[in-house]
N, C-alpha and C positions, 0 to 999 in steps of 0.2 A: 736376804731380801724377803719381805712379807708377800704372801699371796694377795692378789687383787680382791678376792672375795672376803678375806679376813679384814682387809682395810675398810671395805664397804660395810661390813658387819659392825666394826668398831664405830664407824661414822654414824650408822643408824642408832646405836646405843647412845652416843653423845647427843645426837639430835633429840632423842626422846627425853634425856635428862634435862637438856636446855629448855624444852617446851614445858616439862614439869615445873622447873624453877620459875619460868615465866608465868605460868598459871598461878603459882603460889604468891608471887610478888606483884601481880598485875593490879590488885586493889590498892595496896599500900604505896608502891613506887612504880608507876607506869613507865618511866624512862628506863629503869633497869630491865623491866620485862621486854621493852622494845630492843634493848641491846642483846638480850638472850635470843630473841627471835632472829635478829640480824646475824648473830653468830651461827645459829643453826642453819640459816639459809646459805651462809658462806661455806660452811662445811659441806652441805649437800652439793653446792656448785663445784667445789674443789674436787670432790670424789665422783662427780657426775652421777648422782642418784636423785630421783624425784622425792620430794617431801611427801609423806603419806597424805591422803585426801583429807583426813580429819585435821591435820595441821594446816594444810593450805586453806581450808575453809574457815579456820579460826583466826586468820591474820589478814591484814591489809597488805596488798602487793606493792603499794606505793610507799607507805610510811612505816611498814613493819610493826604496826600496832597490833597487840593481841586484843581481839574483840571481847568486850564484856557487854552483852546484850542490854540495851536500855541506858547504858552509861556512855560508851564511845562508839556505838554503832546502832543503826536502825535497820530492821528487817521487815520487808513487805512482800506479800504474795501478790503477783500480778496475773491477770487472766488474758491480757491482750495477746493476739496471735497464738502463741503456745504458752501454757501455764509455766511460770518461772518465779524464782525467788530473787529479790533485789536486796543486796546488803550494801548499805551506805556507811562509809567510815565518817564519823563526825569530826575527826581530827583534820583530815585532808580533803574530804568531800568525794573521794573516789567511790564509784559504784561498781559492783560486781554482780553479774547475773548468773544464776544457776538454773538450768532447765530441770523441770520436774519429771519429764518422761525421758526414758532412755532411747537413744537412737541405735537402731540395729541395721547395719549396712546401708546407711544413708536414709533409711525410713524410720519413722517414729513407731515404736512398738505399740500395737493395738491389741485389744482383746478380741480374738477371732472365735471364741468359743461361746458366742451368744446363743445360737440355735443350732446345735449339732443334730438333734433329732427332729426331723420334719416328716409329716404324714404324706 
């Protein structure tokens, strides 16, 4: 029987290969690219690992489409409330928001080094 860590390592390699293939075929055959992304997601769920952030942000969570900026997705930067990026999938209309500032223990990280030296 294989170790759990070696199974996860093999799964990560396969996920990377599937995303590379999806990236190559996205322009010519978007349906095949979507199938690659779907397969990669299924592998990650079966082995119970999270997809890397770069892969999660390059795909639509609803229809598994690989984003190609300007062709099948729209990216906007919004300033309301907190600054964030809104990515809209043009295939299914799903919107995903990504915060631009990191949260640290429930608070938004701020620059506290404005005036360290005062007279």
